[in-house]
A tleap script that builds the chain and sets N, CA, C and O, in Angstrom:
source leaprc.protein.ff14SB
mol = sequence {
  NMET THR ARG LYS ILE LEU LYS ILE VAL ASP
  GLY PRO ASP LYS PRO ALA LEU ARG SER ALA
  LEU ALA TYR PRO GLU ARG GLU GLN VAL HIE
  PHE ILE LEU GLU GLY ASP ALA THR ASP ALA
  SER ILE ALA ARG ILE GLU GLU MET ALA GLU
  GLY PHE THR PHE GLU ILE ASN GLY LEU LEU
  THR THR GLY VAL HIE LYS GLY GLU THR PHE
  LEU GLY ILE TYR SER VAL GLU THR ARG SER
  GLY SER ILE ALA LEU GLY ILE GLY CALA
}
set mol.1.N position { 135.424 112.896 38.361 }
set mol.1.CA position { 134.666 111.657 38.271 }
set mol.1.C position { 135.123 110.712 39.383 }
set mol.1.O position { 136.319 110.484 39.563 }
set mol.2.N position { 134.173 110.173 40.114 }
set mol.2.CA position { 134.476 109.236 41.181 }
set mol.2.C position { 134.601 107.835 40.611 }
set mol.2.O position { 133.711 107.361 39.905 }
set mol.3.N position { 135.695 107.185 40.916 }
set mol.3.CA position { 135.923 105.813 40.477 }
set mol.3.C position { 135.340 104.848 41.495 }
set mol.3.O position { 135.352 105.124 42.695 }
set mol.4.N position { 134.835 103.729 41.027 }
set mol.4.CA position { 134.341 102.694 41.922 }
set mol.4.C position { 135.548 101.894 42.404 }
set mol.4.O position { 136.316 101.372 41.596 }
set mol.5.N position { 135.710 101.800 43.713 }
set mol.5.CA position { 136.796 101.054 44.337 }
set mol.5.C position { 136.201 99.790 44.957 }
set mol.5.O position { 135.234 99.856 45.715 }
set mol.6.N position { 136.790 98.641 44.626 }
set mol.6.CA position { 136.334 97.363 45.171 }
set mol.6.C position { 137.431 96.764 46.033 }
set mol.6.O position { 138.602 96.769 45.651 }
set mol.7.N position { 137.054 96.252 47.190 }
set mol.7.CA position { 138.000 95.635 48.110 }
set mol.7.C position { 138.190 94.162 47.735 }
set mol.7.O position { 137.218 93.434 47.537 }
set mol.8.N position { 139.449 93.736 47.640 }
set mol.8.CA position { 139.782 92.324 47.412 }
set mol.8.C position { 139.929 91.660 48.780 }
set mol.8.O position { 140.731 92.105 49.601 }
set mol.9.N position { 139.162 90.601 49.031 }
set mol.9.CA position { 139.249 89.901 50.313 }
set mol.9.C position { 140.019 88.587 50.203 }
set mol.9.O position { 140.415 88.017 51.219 }
set mol.10.N position { 140.231 88.107 48.989 }
set mol.10.CA position { 141.059 86.921 48.761 }
set mol.10.C position { 141.442 86.884 47.286 }
set mol.10.O position { 140.707 87.367 46.425 }
set mol.11.N position { 142.601 86.304 47.017 }
set mol.11.CA position { 143.048 86.262 45.642 }
set mol.11.C position { 144.205 85.307 45.432 }
set mol.11.O position { 144.478 84.459 46.282 }
set mol.12.N position { 144.891 85.441 44.298 }
set mol.12.CA position { 145.906 84.484 43.879 }
set mol.12.C position { 147.243 84.657 44.613 }
set mol.12.O position { 147.496 85.670 45.266 }
set mol.13.N position { 148.080 83.632 44.480 }
set mol.13.CA position { 149.438 83.730 44.994 }
set mol.13.C position { 150.347 84.359 43.932 }
set mol.13.O position { 149.909 84.628 42.813 }
set mol.14.N position { 151.592 84.585 44.286 }
set mol.14.CA position { 152.545 85.251 43.395 }
set mol.14.C position { 152.783 84.471 42.100 }
set mol.14.O position { 152.787 85.079 41.030 }
set mol.15.N position { 152.985 83.133 42.153 }
set mol.15.CA position { 153.165 82.404 40.891 }
set mol.15.C position { 151.955 82.490 39.955 }
set mol.15.O position { 152.120 82.545 38.736 }
set mol.16.N position { 150.757 82.502 40.512 }
set mol.16.CA position { 149.557 82.601 39.676 }
set mol.16.C position { 149.486 83.964 38.987 }
set mol.16.O position { 149.114 84.047 37.816 }
set mol.17.N position { 149.837 85.024 39.700 }
set mol.17.CA position { 149.854 86.360 39.082 }
set mol.17.C position { 150.840 86.409 37.920 }
set mol.17.O position { 150.521 86.909 36.842 }
set mol.18.N position { 152.029 85.888 38.151 }
set mol.18.CA position { 153.054 85.908 37.101 }
set mol.18.C position { 152.662 85.043 35.907 }
set mol.18.O position { 152.924 85.409 34.762 }
set mol.19.N position { 152.044 83.915 36.168 }
set mol.19.CA position { 151.594 83.040 35.087 }
set mol.19.C position { 150.505 83.717 34.259 }
set mol.19.O position { 150.507 83.630 33.031 }
set mol.20.N position { 149.582 84.387 34.929 }
set mol.20.CA position { 148.514 85.094 34.216 }
set mol.20.C position { 149.080 86.214 33.351 }
set mol.20.O position { 148.546 86.496 32.278 }
set mol.21.N position { 150.146 86.849 33.800 }
set mol.21.CA position { 150.786 87.886 33.007 }
set mol.21.C position { 151.516 87.287 31.803 }
set mol.21.O position { 151.458 87.830 30.699 }
set mol.22.N position { 152.196 86.175 32.024 }
set mol.22.CA position { 152.984 85.544 30.957 }
set mol.22.C position { 152.114 84.887 29.888 }
set mol.22.O position { 152.493 84.857 28.717 }
set mol.23.N position { 150.951 84.358 30.280 }
set mol.23.CA position { 150.080 83.622 29.355 }
set mol.23.C position { 148.652 84.171 29.398 }
set mol.23.O position { 147.732 83.449 29.782 }
set mol.24.N position { 148.452 85.434 29.013 }
set mol.24.CA position { 147.126 86.051 29.151 }
set mol.24.C position { 146.031 85.387 28.320 }
set mol.24.O position { 144.853 85.477 28.666 }
set mol.25.N position { 146.405 84.726 27.233 }
set mol.25.CA position { 145.392 84.096 26.387 }
set mol.25.C position { 144.814 82.817 26.991 }
set mol.25.O position { 143.765 82.347 26.550 }
set mol.26.N position { 145.490 82.248 28.002 }
set mol.26.CA position { 144.969 81.004 28.582 }
set mol.26.C position { 144.918 80.981 30.106 }
set mol.26.O position { 144.328 80.067 30.682 }
set mol.27.N position { 145.512 81.951 30.764 }
set mol.27.CA position { 145.547 81.975 32.230 }
set mol.27.C position { 144.852 83.224 32.761 }
set mol.27.O position { 145.063 84.331 32.264 }
set mol.28.N position { 144.031 83.026 33.769 }
set mol.28.CA position { 143.394 84.129 34.466 }
set mol.28.C position { 143.555 83.884 35.960 }
set mol.28.O position { 143.867 82.770 36.383 }
set mol.29.N position { 143.345 84.915 36.747 }
set mol.29.CA position { 143.379 84.778 38.197 }
set mol.29.C position { 141.981 85.022 38.744 }
set mol.29.O position { 141.149 85.663 38.102 }
set mol.30.N position { 141.739 84.502 39.931 }
set mol.30.CA position { 140.429 84.608 40.565 }
set mol.30.C position { 140.548 85.494 41.801 }
set mol.30.O position { 141.399 85.262 42.659 }
set mol.31.N position { 139.695 86.505 41.885 }
set mol.31.CA position { 139.633 87.371 43.050 }
set mol.31.C position { 138.265 87.249 43.693 }
set mol.31.O position { 137.246 87.201 43.004 }
set mol.32.N position { 138.246 87.199 45.014 }
set mol.32.CA position { 136.992 87.318 45.751 }
set mol.32.C position { 136.941 88.748 46.258 }
set mol.32.O position { 137.807 89.196 47.009 }
set mol.33.N position { 135.912 89.444 45.830 }
set mol.33.CA position { 135.711 90.834 46.192 }
set mol.33.C position { 134.613 90.908 47.227 }
set mol.33.O position { 133.866 89.944 47.399 }
set mol.34.N position { 134.495 92.013 47.914 }
set mol.34.CA position { 133.360 92.198 48.807 }
set mol.34.C position { 132.084 92.139 47.983 }
set mol.34.O position { 131.848 93.013 47.149 }
set mol.35.N position { 131.267 91.132 48.200 }
set mol.35.CA position { 129.995 91.016 47.513 }
set mol.35.C position { 130.027 90.382 46.139 }
set mol.35.O position { 128.981 90.303 45.495 }
set mol.36.N position { 131.171 89.925 45.655 }
set mol.36.CA position { 131.257 89.344 44.319 }
set mol.36.C position { 132.545 88.535 44.207 }
set mol.36.O position { 133.439 88.630 45.047 }
set mol.37.N position { 132.608 87.767 43.183 }
set mol.37.CA position { 133.843 87.056 42.815 }
set mol.37.C position { 134.033 87.282 41.318 }
set mol.37.O position { 133.059 87.423 40.578 }
set mol.38.N position { 135.269 87.314 40.883 }
set mol.38.CA position { 135.545 87.589 39.486 }
set mol.38.C position { 136.844 86.943 39.053 }
set mol.38.O position { 137.729 86.686 39.868 }
set mol.39.N position { 136.947 86.688 37.778 }
set mol.39.CA position { 138.208 86.281 37.173 }
set mol.39.C position { 138.747 87.499 36.440 }
set mol.39.O position { 137.993 88.382 36.031 }
set mol.40.N position { 140.065 87.532 36.280 }
set mol.40.CA position { 140.682 88.675 35.621 }
set mol.40.C position { 141.849 88.235 34.772 }
set mol.40.O position { 142.592 87.324 35.137 }
set mol.41.N position { 142.005 88.886 33.638 }
set mol.41.CA position { 143.232 88.734 32.866 }
set mol.41.C position { 144.139 89.875 33.314 }
set mol.41.O position { 143.677 90.984 33.584 }
set mol.42.N position { 145.422 89.591 33.386 }
set mol.42.CA position { 146.393 90.550 33.899 }
set mol.42.C position { 147.218 91.097 32.740 }
set mol.42.O position { 147.842 90.338 31.998 }
set mol.43.N position { 147.218 92.421 32.591 }
set mol.43.CA position { 147.969 93.080 31.524 }
set mol.43.C position { 149.333 93.555 32.004 }
set mol.43.O position { 150.285 93.612 31.226 }
set mol.44.N position { 149.428 93.897 33.292 }
set mol.44.CA position { 150.681 94.423 33.834 }
set mol.44.C position { 150.720 94.210 35.336 }
set mol.44.O position { 149.710 94.376 36.021 }
set mol.45.N position { 151.883 93.843 35.844 }
set mol.45.CA position { 152.121 93.836 37.282 }
set mol.45.C position { 153.447 94.536 37.541 }
set mol.45.O position { 154.397 94.422 36.767 }
set mol.46.N position { 153.481 95.250 38.635 }
set mol.46.CA position { 154.724 95.899 39.058 }
set mol.46.C position { 154.941 95.537 40.518 }
set mol.46.O position { 154.148 95.902 41.385 }
set mol.47.N position { 156.021 94.818 40.777 }
set mol.47.CA position { 156.332 94.364 42.124 }
set mol.47.C position { 156.972 95.499 42.914 }
set mol.47.O position { 157.887 96.161 42.424 }
set mol.48.N position { 156.493 95.724 44.132 }
set mol.48.CA position { 157.076 96.734 45.008 }
set mol.48.C position { 158.341 96.157 45.656 }
set mol.48.O position { 158.570 94.948 45.604 }
set mol.49.N position { 159.142 97.002 46.252 }
set mol.49.CA position { 160.473 96.637 46.755 }
set mol.49.C position { 160.463 95.461 47.736 }
set mol.49.O position { 161.385 94.646 47.721 }
set mol.50.N position { 159.445 95.361 48.580 }
set mol.50.CA position { 159.466 94.300 49.595 }
set mol.50.C position { 159.081 92.931 49.032 }
set mol.50.O position { 159.243 91.923 49.720 }
set mol.51.N position { 158.578 92.874 47.804 }
set mol.51.CA position { 158.319 91.608 47.129 }
set mol.51.C position { 156.969 90.962 47.366 }
set mol.51.O position { 156.699 89.892 46.820 }
set mol.52.N position { 156.115 91.581 48.165 }
set mol.52.CA position { 154.807 90.994 48.451 }
set mol.52.C position { 153.643 91.793 47.877 }
set mol.52.O position { 152.547 91.260 47.702 }
set mol.53.N position { 153.876 93.061 47.585 }
set mol.53.CA position { 152.823 93.941 47.116 }
set mol.53.C position { 153.041 94.261 45.638 }
set mol.53.O position { 154.165 94.489 45.189 }
set mol.54.N position { 151.931 94.270 44.896 }
set mol.54.CA position { 151.987 94.507 43.460 }
set mol.54.C position { 150.980 95.563 43.061 }
set mol.54.O position { 149.880 95.625 43.610 }
set mol.55.N position { 151.361 96.398 42.098 }
set mol.55.CA position { 150.388 97.206 41.388 }
set mol.55.C position { 149.974 96.346 40.206 }
set mol.55.O position { 150.827 95.831 39.484 }
set mol.56.N position { 148.681 96.188 40.006 }
set mol.56.CA position { 148.177 95.315 38.939 }
set mol.56.C position { 147.223 96.077 38.033 }
set mol.56.O position { 146.446 96.918 38.487 }
set mol.57.N position { 147.295 95.769 36.753 }
set mol.57.CA position { 146.374 96.292 35.740 }
set mol.57.C position { 145.771 95.109 35.017 }
set mol.57.O position { 146.444 94.101 34.801 }
set mol.58.N position { 144.515 95.219 34.643 }
set mol.58.CA position { 143.940 94.142 33.873 }
set mol.58.C position { 142.511 94.396 33.471 }
set mol.58.O position { 142.034 95.530 33.445 }
set mol.59.N position { 141.836 93.298 33.155 }
set mol.59.CA position { 140.458 93.306 32.680 }
set mol.59.C position { 139.681 92.236 33.426 }
set mol.59.O position { 140.102 91.080 33.476 }
set mol.60.N position { 138.545 92.615 34.008 }
set mol.60.CA position { 137.687 91.636 34.676 }
set mol.60.C position { 136.930 90.858 33.608 }
set mol.60.O position { 136.338 91.449 32.705 }
set mol.61.N position { 136.949 89.533 33.710 }
set mol.61.CA position { 136.387 88.694 32.647 }
set mol.61.C position { 135.129 87.936 33.053 }
set mol.61.O position { 134.490 87.308 32.210 }
set mol.62.N position { 134.767 87.987 34.330 }
set mol.62.CA position { 133.526 87.368 34.800 }
set mol.62.C position { 132.937 88.246 35.903 }
set mol.62.O position { 133.557 89.219 36.331 }
set mol.63.N position { 131.749 87.895 36.352 }
set mol.63.CA position { 131.122 88.611 37.460 }
set mol.63.C position { 130.342 89.831 37.011 }
set mol.63.O position { 130.207 90.091 35.816 }
set mol.64.N position { 129.828 90.576 37.981 }
set mol.64.CA position { 128.972 91.719 37.675 }
set mol.64.C position { 129.724 92.864 37.013 }
set mol.64.O position { 129.104 93.730 36.396 }
set mol.65.N position { 131.036 92.885 37.128 }
set mol.65.CA position { 131.841 93.946 36.512 }
set mol.65.C position { 132.602 93.458 35.281 }
set mol.65.O position { 133.602 94.055 34.881 }
set mol.66.N position { 132.118 92.366 34.685 }
set mol.66.CA position { 132.757 91.799 33.494 }
set mol.66.C position { 132.953 92.882 32.428 }
set mol.66.O position { 132.047 93.664 32.135 }
set mol.67.N position { 134.170 92.904 31.855 }
set mol.67.CA position { 134.477 93.857 30.808 }
set mol.67.C position { 135.102 95.152 31.301 }
set mol.67.O position { 135.541 95.971 30.493 }
set mol.68.N position { 135.149 95.352 32.616 }
set mol.68.CA position { 135.740 96.569 33.190 }
set mol.68.C position { 137.251 96.420 33.293 }
set mol.68.O position { 137.754 95.371 33.695 }
set mol.69.N position { 137.966 97.467 32.931 }
set mol.69.CA position { 139.400 97.516 33.187 }
set mol.69.C position { 139.611 97.939 34.634 }
set mol.69.O position { 138.723 98.521 35.256 }
set mol.70.N position { 140.796 97.642 35.164 }
set mol.70.CA position { 141.065 98.016 36.556 }
set mol.70.C position { 142.541 98.295 36.783 }
set mol.70.O position { 143.407 97.848 36.031 }
set mol.71.N position { 142.796 99.045 37.841 }
set mol.71.CA position { 144.120 99.294 38.381 }
set mol.71.C position { 144.009 99.040 39.872 }
set mol.71.O position { 143.090 99.540 40.521 }
set mol.72.N position { 144.934 98.271 40.421 }
set mol.72.CA position { 144.823 97.960 41.835 }
set mol.72.C position { 146.149 97.774 42.530 }
set mol.72.O position { 147.213 97.728 41.912 }
set mol.73.N position { 146.044 97.671 43.832 }
set mol.73.CA position { 147.160 97.312 44.701 }
set mol.73.C position { 146.755 96.010 45.382 }
set mol.73.O position { 145.666 95.901 45.946 }
set mol.74.N position { 147.654 95.020 45.320 }
set mol.74.CA position { 147.330 93.693 45.836 }
set mol.74.C position { 148.537 93.116 46.572 }
set mol.74.O position { 149.661 93.175 46.073 }
set mol.75.N position { 148.301 92.558 47.760 }
set mol.75.CA position { 149.342 91.919 48.551 }
set mol.75.C position { 149.185 90.402 48.479 }
set mol.75.O position { 148.142 89.861 48.847 }
set mol.76.N position { 150.226 89.722 48.004 }
set mol.76.CA position { 150.174 88.258 47.977 }
set mol.76.C position { 150.396 87.691 49.379 }
set mol.76.O position { 150.054 86.537 49.640 }
set mol.77.N position { 150.960 88.485 50.274 }
set mol.77.CA position { 151.174 88.046 51.648 }
set mol.77.C position { 149.853 87.939 52.403 }
set mol.77.O position { 149.609 86.948 53.091 }
set mol.78.N position { 148.995 88.958 52.276 }
set mol.78.CA position { 147.707 88.956 52.982 }
set mol.78.C position { 146.555 88.533 52.085 }
set mol.78.O position { 145.428 88.357 52.548 }
set mol.79.N position { 146.848 88.369 50.781 }
set mol.79.CA position { 145.827 88.036 49.781 }
set mol.79.C position { 144.678 89.029 49.787 }
set mol.79.O position { 143.512 88.654 49.661 }
set mol.80.N position { 145.027 90.311 49.936 }
set mol.80.CA position { 144.013 91.351 49.969 }
set mol.80.C position { 144.527 92.598 49.252 }
set mol.80.O position { 145.709 92.712 48.925 }
set mol.81.N position { 143.603 93.526 49.018 }
set mol.81.CA position { 143.955 94.772 48.349 }
set mol.81.C position { 142.699 95.473 47.871 }
set mol.81.O position { 141.614 95.297 48.425 }
set mol.82.N position { 142.870 96.274 46.826 }
set mol.82.CA position { 141.720 96.967 46.252 }
set mol.82.C position { 141.991 97.244 44.785 }
set mol.82.O position { 143.137 97.330 44.345 }
set mol.83.N position { 140.904 97.382 44.045 }
set mol.83.CA position { 140.991 97.732 42.630 }
set mol.83.C position { 140.046 98.888 42.337 }
set mol.83.O position { 138.953 98.979 42.896 }
set mol.84.N position { 140.495 99.775 41.444 }
set mol.84.CA position { 139.675 100.872 40.957 }
set mol.84.C position { 139.238 100.511 39.546 }
set mol.84.O position { 140.072 100.190 38.700 }
set mol.85.N position { 137.959 100.560 39.291 }
set mol.85.CA position { 137.419 100.192 37.979 }
set mol.85.C position { 137.554 101.329 36.980 }
set mol.85.O position { 137.535 102.504 37.346 }
set mol.86.N position { 137.690 100.960 35.709 }
set mol.86.CA position { 137.709 101.929 34.635 }
set mol.86.C position { 139.064 102.546 34.369 }
set mol.86.O position { 139.155 103.552 33.665 }
set mol.87.N position { 140.121 101.967 34.917 }
set mol.87.CA position { 141.470 102.485 34.733 }
set mol.87.C position { 142.338 101.363 34.191 }
set mol.87.O position { 142.216 100.218 34.626 }
set mol.88.N position { 143.206 101.676 33.254 }
set mol.88.CA position { 144.240 100.742 32.829 }
set mol.88.C position { 143.851 99.807 31.714 }
set mol.88.O position { 142.872 99.999 30.993 }
set mol.89.N position { 144.690 98.766 31.610 }
set mol.89.CA position { 144.614 97.722 30.575 }
set mol.89.C position { 144.338 98.374 29.266 }
set mol.89.O position { 144.231 97.693 28.247 }
savepdb mol mol.pdb
quit
């Protein structure tokens, strides 16, 4: 099965990601994707060794992909990355 991969062209900073993870019931992050924008609740983040790149899991809560779970790689340094829909959370 081919997963839909979406490119992140802008997104949150590191404190916003951590806050969304700590307070999922009231905090979400905003991602601008190629062709769409969405908010997401974050279920899990894993920081890579260099401290700027994260593996993220969550649920898209707005936009055309609302309700989709995702797994992605995101850089807070470049504010870019990608997410695969239908995986995680």
